[in-house]
N, C-alpha and C positions, 0 to 999 in steps of 0.2 A: 464634792469633797465628802469623804466618809464622815458621817456625823460623830463617830467614835473618836475621830481624830481631833483632839483638843490639847492645848498647851499643858505641859506637865503630866500627860497621860502616857501610860506604857503601851507600846504596840510591839507585837511579835514580828519577827522576820517573815516576809511574804504577805503581811496584811496589806489589803488594798487602801492606799492613802487617798487617791483621787483618780477621776476618769475624765478625759477630754471628750468633747462631742465626737462620736465615732462615725457619724453618718457619711461624711465625705470619704473617709478611708474605707468604709464598708462598700460604698459605691465603686471606688477604685478597685476593690478586691473583686467585686462581682464582674466588673469590666475585664479585669486581668483573667479571671476564670473563663469568661466567654471567649476571650482571645485565644487562650490555651486550647479550649475545645475546638475552635475553628481551625487553628493551626495543626492540631493532632489529626483532625479529620482530612485536612488537605495532605498531610504527610502520608497518611494511610493510602489515600487515593493515588498519590504519586508513586508510592512503593508498588501498589497493585498494577499500575499502568506500565511499569518497566518490563515485566515478562510479557505482557499483552502486546506492547509495541514491539518488543523483540521478536515474538512469534509472528505477528502480522507483517512487520517490515521485511524480515527475511523470507517469510513465506511468499510475499509479493515478488521478491527478487528472484527466488527459485522459480516461481511460476512464470515470470517474464523470460527468464533464461530458457525455460522449457518451451515456451511459446515461440521464441525466436529460433530455437533449434528446429522446431516443427515447421516453421515457415521456411526456413532454409531448405529443409528436406522436400518441402512442397515445390520450391524452385527447382531442385535437382530432378524431381519426378516429372515436372512439366517440360524441362529441357530434354529429358529422355523421350518423353511423348512427342515433342517436336521433332527430334532426330528420327523417330520411328515414322512420323507422319511424312517427313521429307523423303525418306527411303521409299515409302509406299507410293508417294507421288511420282518419284522417278521410275519406279517399276511400271506403274499404271500408264505413265506417259509413253514409255517404250512399247507397251502392249497396244496403246491406242494408235501409236504411229504405225505399228505393224498391221493392225486392223484396218487402218485407213489405206495402206498400201495394197492390202488384199482386196478391199472394196474397189479401189480404182482398177486393179487388175481384173477383177471379176466383172466390172462394169464394161470393160473392153471386150471380154469374152461374151457377155450376154448381147452386146451390140452386134457382135459377129455371129450370134446365135450358136456359139459353141457350147454354151451351158444354158440351163434352164433359168427362167426368171426367179424361180423360188430359191435356187442356189445363190443367186446374186442378193436377193432380199435377206437371206440368212447372213451373209457376210456384211451387208449394210447395217443390219440390226446389231451385229457384233461391234462394228465401228462406232455406232451411236452409243451403245452401252459403255464401251471403253472410254469414249470421250466424256460421258457423264460421270464415270468413275474418277477421271482426272479432275473434273470440276469439283467433285465432292472432296477429293484429296486436297485440292487448293483451299477449299473452305476450311477443312480440318487443320491445315498448316496455319492459316490465318487465326483460327480460333485458338490453336495452341500457343502461337506467338502472343496473342492477347492475354491468355492465362499466365504466361510467364511474366508479362508486365505487371499483372495484378499481384502475382506471387511475390515479385521483387518489391512492390509497393508495401505488401504486407510485412515483409522482412524489415523494411525501414520503420514501419510503425512499431513493430516489435522491438526493434533496437532502441527506439525512443522511449518506449515503455520501460525497457530494461535499464536505460541510463537514468530514468526517473527513479526506478526502484533501487538504484545503487546508493541512494541516500540512507539506506537502511542503517548502516553503522552510525551515521550522524544522528539519525532519529533515536537510536537506543542511547547514544551518548548524551543527547539532549534530555531524554527522559530520566536518565540517571542523575544528571546535573540538577534537574528540577526536583527530583526526589531528595537529593542531598540538601538543596536550598530549603525545601519544605522542613526537613528534619532540623536544620539550623533555625528556622523560624519557630519551630516548636520549642527548642531549647531556650530561645530568647523569651518566648511567651511564658515558659515555666519559670524563668528567672524573674520576669516581671511579676508573676503571681506570688512568688516567694517574698519579693520586696513589698508587695501590697499587703501580704499577710503580716509581715513584720511591722509595717506602718500602722496597721490596725491594732496590733498587740501593744505598740507604744502608746496608745491612748490610755492605757491602764498603768498607773504608777504604783509600785508595790514598795513596801519597806525593805531595803536591802539587808538590814540586820535588826535584831530586837533592840529596843531602846525607849527613851523618853522623848516625847515631842517637846522640842525646845521653843520653837516659834512657829505657830500655825501659819 
């Protein structure tokens, strides 16, 4: 109690009459101020994250879409390669069959001594080379078929990645909701701080008007 406050003494308006112990209210004020600082920091972080998540999420979606398109193009390329390999195999098979027929015909001629052995050897070498080309073509067809399987598998992988990346709009929505929630928490913390400031101010009681102390 203000020692100047005594019965029958004049006090002016605004004079401090008494002060309650402010320590509990001061602690509440500091706690409220710390809560506001934490809420404000979280709100700023949430606001910063919105454009970052927007860029990253939609960037991943566009990247996944591009990767899927590239994988599909790879399948088309390998299918074209397979078609070309099969055509080459058909052509080389026809050439090998003709070379084998020539070899058999020349073998009969060399057995009748109508041609030289070297001529037959030349035809035999052609037949062997043609058959080797056919075997190589078959291996190329098999390899091309395997590459198509791998390319199709890659398409499925890229499709799965694209489906996962399609959550981009939801990620952005969630980030905005989190930002809005953080702003709400900040406003509540600011209101709590204001209440704590008022409670602390209420520990000091002032004379509302000028007058005489009637009963201390």
